[in-house]
N, C-alpha and C positions, 0 to 999 in steps of 0.2 A: 187746136184743131179748127175751132171755129172760124178762124181767120180765113183758114184755106191753106193749101199743099205748100205755098211759096212762104208762109210764115212757118209751117213746121219744120222747111227745110233750114231757114234762117236761124231757128232757136238749136236744131240741132248743131249746124257748124258752128253756131255763138258757145255752145257748150263744149264743142271740140278743141276749140281755140283756148278754152279755159284748161281742160286737160291736157292739152300740148304744152302748157304752159307750166303746169304743175308738174307734168314728168320731167322737164327741163328744170324745175326747181326754180323757175322766174316767176318772182310775183306779179301777177298783172291787175291788182285792182289797190287802192288804197282808201281812206277813210272806212276803213273795217269791210270793207269787200264791196263799196257802194259806187265807187268811182274807177271805172275802165282805164289804165294807164296806156303808156305808147307799146308795152311789151306785149299787152292785149291786141292792141290794134295790129301788130306786126304779124302775130299769129294767127289773130281773124284774116287778115289779107292770104296767109299761107294755105287757109283753110277754104278759101273761096269767097271769102265776104269782101266787099271794096269800099275803100275809102274813097269817097269821088272828089275831084277839084272843088276846092271852095265850102266843102262842109266844114262846120266848127265843132268841138266838142260840146255835145250835149249841155245846154244850160240848166237843164233839170237835175244837174250832180251825178248823172251817170256816165260824164266822160264820153270816151270814143263808142259808139254803137254803130259801125259800120253795117250798112245793109248788104242784101242780097244782089249781085251784079248781074248783068244780062248774060256774061260768059258763063259764069256758075249757072245762071236758070237753064241756058243750052246745053251745058254739059250734063244736067241731073234732068233733062226732058223727058227722060222715060219714067223717070222714080216720080216725079211731080206728076206724071199723067196717072201713074198708079195709086199714088198719094189721093186725088183728087176722086179716083173712082170710089176707094175705099173709104174715105172719112164719112160720107153720108150715110154709109152702113153700119160704121163703127160709133162714130159719135151718139146716137140716142142711147147707146148702152152704158156709156161712159157716166161716170159720176166725178164732176168736175170740180175740186176744191175753190173754195173762195181765192180772191185775189189779196187777201190779207195775208202780208208777209210777215214771218216771225224771224226774228235776230236772233241766233245765241250771241250771247255777250263773249268778248274775246278776254274772260276774267275767270280767274280760277279762286274758288272757294277753299280756303285755308283753315285747319281749326287748331288751338293749342291742346296741351294735355291735361287741362284744368277737369275737375270732376263735372262742372258742367261746361263743356268747351266754348271758350270765344272762339267767334267766326269773322274773319277778314275776306276781304276781296282782294286781288292784285292783279295786274298785267302779267301775261306769261315772264316777259323781259325783266320785270321787276323781280318775280319770284328766282328766277334765274341766275339774278345778281349775288345771292346768297340765302343764308337763314335768316328769317324773321321771328325772333325770340319773344315770347308773352312775357311780360314784366311780372306777373301774378306767380305762376307756377314753373317759371324759368324754362319750359320746354320749346322747342322750335314750332313754327305753325307748320302743319304739313296737309296735305289732302285727306279728306275723310275717307 
């Protein structure tokens, strides 16, 4: 919000593109959600973000980050005006979290049946391949 109405609209449309792909069941990121792929780009363009000719995927590892285009800005002009009016009144009353990003690991923690359970972490795909058995208690590892 500190950056203004255009950035708020761009953020909303960015998240709308992710939601569109989620509803469709189309993964739109890779590298544990850090790199936007072409499916994201396609959905982002659908919701009004624009990939201008000559742009290249972001070298910082974020992939495709299409910005707000002039046509979309024009289509949302009344909303942008309303946001521009509201933001200065709302912003002083908000507590904005720090920019530190906490990532949830894409791993499952599994425990065996030992009296003091042994724990392992595995990816979901590894877990879905079949049971993992403890060599001590002979029981399968499972979610606690």
